[in-house]
N, C-alpha and C positions, 0 to 999 in steps of 0.2 A: 541822189546816188546812194546805194546801199553800202554800208561798211562791211568788212569781213566779219566783224563780231555780230552784226545783225544776221548775216547769212548763216553763221555757225549756230546761232540761237534757234533759228528756224529748221535747219537741216540736220543738226547733230542728233536729235532724238531718233533718227531713222537709221543710224550707222549700223547698229547690231543686226537688225533685220535685213539690211542691204547685204551684210556680209554672209548672213545665212543663205540668201538667195544666190549670191555669186558663188558660194561654195557648192550649193547643189548643182549650179550650172557647170562648174569646172571640176569638182571632185578634188580640189586642192586648197588647202588653207593659205598657203603662200600666194598662189595666184589670185585667190579671192580677195586677200588684203590688198594686193597691188591694184586690182580692178576697182575696189571700193575707193581707194585713194584717187584713181584716175577719174571715177564718177564724181567725186566732190570737187576736184579740179575743174572739170568740164562744167560742172553746175555753177561753180563760182564765177567762171569766166563768162557764162551765158546768162547769169542771174538777172542782169538788167533787161534782157530781152524776154524773160519769162512774163508771160501775159496773164497768167492765172486761168487759162482756159480749162486746165485740169488742175487737180490738187497738187501741191508740192510733192507729196509722196508718189503720186502717179508719175510725175515728171522725173523724179530721181529714179524710179524703177525703169522708166523708159531708157534713161541714159545708161544705167547699170546693165540692163538686159542687152542693149546693143553693143556695149563694150565687150561684154562676155561672148557674143556671137562673133564679133570681129576677131577676138583673140582665139576662139575655138577653131576658126578656119585654119590656124597655123599649128594645131595641137591634135595629137591622137587622143582617143578616149582613154580615160583612166579606168583601171580594172582591179578587181580582187582575183586571187588565184583561181577561185571556183568559177570565175567568168571566162577562163582561158581553155578549159577542157574538162574531161571527166576526172573523178576522184582517183587517187592513186591507190594501188592494191598492196603495196609492200612497204610497211612502215619501218622495216629494218634496213632498207636501202637509203642512201643519201638522198636528200631532197634534190630535185632537179632545178638548177638555176634558170630563170626565164631569160629570153633573149634581151639584149641591151636596149631595144627599142620600145620595151613595154613601159608605159607610164602607170604608176601605181596610185590607186585611190589612197587619199590620206584621211585620218581621223580628225575631228575638230573638238577642241574643249568646249563643254557646255558654257563655261564661264565667259567665252567670247561672244556668244550669240543669245544667252539668256540674261534678261535684265534684272536678275536678282528677285527679291520678294515681290510678289504681285499676285494676280489672279491665278489661283492654282490651275484652273481649267485651261487657261491660255498658255501657261507654262508647259503643261503636259502635252498640249496640242503642238507647240513649237518643237518639243523634243521628238514627238512622233514623226514630225516632218523632216527630221535629220537622221533617222535611223540608217545605219550602214546599208541595210538591204535596199532601202528605197534609193539612196544616193547612187549605189552600185547599179541598180536597174536603170536609173535615169541616164547613166553613161551609155547605155546601149542604144538610146534614141539618137536621131539625128539632132544636131544643135537647135534647129528650128523647132522640131517637135518637143525637145526638152523645154525650150522657152515658153511655148504654148501651154504645155502641160502644167508647168509651174505657175505661170500667171493665171491660168483658169482654175486649176484643181486645187493647188495649194494656197495661192494668195486670193483667189476667188474674185478676180478682176472681171467685170462684164465682158462678153465677147467683143462688144463695140470698142471698149477701151483698149482691149488687146490688139484689135485690128489697127487702131490709130497708133499704138505704141510701136508696132512692127511694121507699119506703113503697108498694110495689106487689106484684104477684105474681110468681112464678117464670115462669108462663106468659106474662105480660105482657112480662117482660124478654126471653124467648126470642123472642116475636113481634116486638118493637121491634128486636132485634138482626138479625133476618132481614130486616126492611125496610131497616135501615141498610146491611147488606151489599149488598142489591139495588141501592140508590142509589149504591153506590161501585164498581160493576162496572167502570168505566173507569179506576179508580185502579190505576196500575202498582206492584204490590207485588213483582215479581220483576225489577226493573231491575238491570242489571249494575253491580257495585260496583268502584271503583277503589281501589288501594292509596293510603294517605296521601301517599306520595311522588309518585305520578302525578297525584293531584288537585292538589296544591300546584304541580306543574310546569305544569299547564294554567292555573292562576291566574297564575302568574308570566308565562306567555306572553301572557295577556290584559292584565295590567298593563303589561308592557313595550310591547306593540303600542299601547296608548292613549298612553303617555308619549312614544313616538317617532312617533305619528301614522302607524303603518305598517298600512295596510288589508290588505296581502298577508299579514302575519303574523296578522292577525285571521282572515282567510279560512282559514288553515291550522289555526287553533285551533278553529273552529266546525265543527259537523256540517252535512251538507247539509240537514237538516230542522230546523235551528236556529230558535228563536223568541226574540223580544225584545219585552218589555213594560215600559212606563214607568208606574209607579204614579202616579195623578193624572190620567191620560188614559184614555179609553176605547179609543183606538187602540192596536193592537199588531200586530206583524208575524211572519210565519211563512215559512220557507224562506231559505236562505243568500243568494240573490241579493237578495231584498227587504231583508233585514236589513243587508246590506253597503252597499246604496244609502243607507239611512237613516244608518248609522254613519258613512259618508263625509261626511255633512253636519256631524256633530258632533265629529269627531276634531281639526279645526283643524290647526295646524302643530306640529312637534315642541316639546315643552315647554308646550303648552297645558294639559295635564293632569298631575297627580301622583296616585299611588295608594299606599295603605297596606293591607297584607294583614290580614284579620281572618277570623273564622269566625262564620257565622250560620245557625241552623237545621241545624246539623251539616253545612253546605255551605261551600266556600271562598267568600270574599266580598272585595270591594275597597271601602275608603272612598275616595271620589273628591273631588279637590280641583281647582278651576278657577282658572287664573291671572288675577289682576286687572291693572288698568292700572298699578298700582304695583309689579308683579312678585311680590307675595305670592300665596299660594294659599289661597283661601277654601273651606271645606267645601261640597260640592255635594250629596252623598248617598251612597247605598250600592248597589253591584251585587252581587247574589247569584247565583252560578253553579251550574248543574246540570251536573255533569260525568259523562262516561261513557267507556269505552275508546275510542270513536270520536270523542271531542272534546266541546266545550261544546254541550250541547243546548238550553239556555235561559239567557237573561240577564234577570233581573228587577231593574229599576232603581227605587230608592226615592229620589226626589229631595227628601229631607227633611233639612235640616241638623241638626234637633233630635234626629235618631235617633243621630247619631254619638257624642255624649258617653257613652251607655251602652255603646258599643264600646271606650271608653278612648282614643279618638282626639281630637286637639285640633281647635279650630274654625278655626285658621289654620296653615299651614305657611309658614315663611320661605323 
């Protein structure tokens, strides 16, 4: 009989990649963590019956994927504001709050899903597979399409393996993958990549501009077609002029904001802190940047204080 320690030794190395998989399936860090815990509990309970017909990794992915599919039956898809409707045209008007039944996509800290120093190529690949644009687009698929797309295109399991994992036929897997690809035709899979140094340089420009309330510096950092969306509101903006008009309203004076650099979804991000009346800085939320050689193309603002602890940042800065 296997001990719990033996099971942990064999299964624990897969935890981070299973968390990334469940996150891509669900669009929520908290739900992904719960489902990974459920996966390991189910796997431990059934470990004695595991006959080794597939690899342990494949078996764990089978359990995790089906746990996500069962959970997704009871959940609406998660979205970003840009997935709810067209861009807003009046940055001077108050943003419009979304209806209460909208579930929002959450960012995920790189530290939760990247295993630290290793093969640079594999680390870059894993980050690319977690980009906000990809995860948001995946939420538009049916749960079954999403599972097949991830297992085939991202994780590169053979079609026969995926058919076994989902208890279906190879023909059904191929048909579902074709429909998923067709639904993702607008997903940019050939975007220009920046070096780590250049990406961090753009992040530094963004953070410094906010801390100094320097709208001209923000203008230099943003692309002409930049977009800005604030999770929690259905309103979002597109185009440099419109984005800058909105940002001018929130910049305040120098010292209103402080920023801490982090990484989310394989992208540069800034934990934002807003100065209070007592001079301390309270956690406001997280800005995840999409960066290109031409500048910052998108800012996704997650105004949730409870997101920051998972990024290792404090709730207050003195």
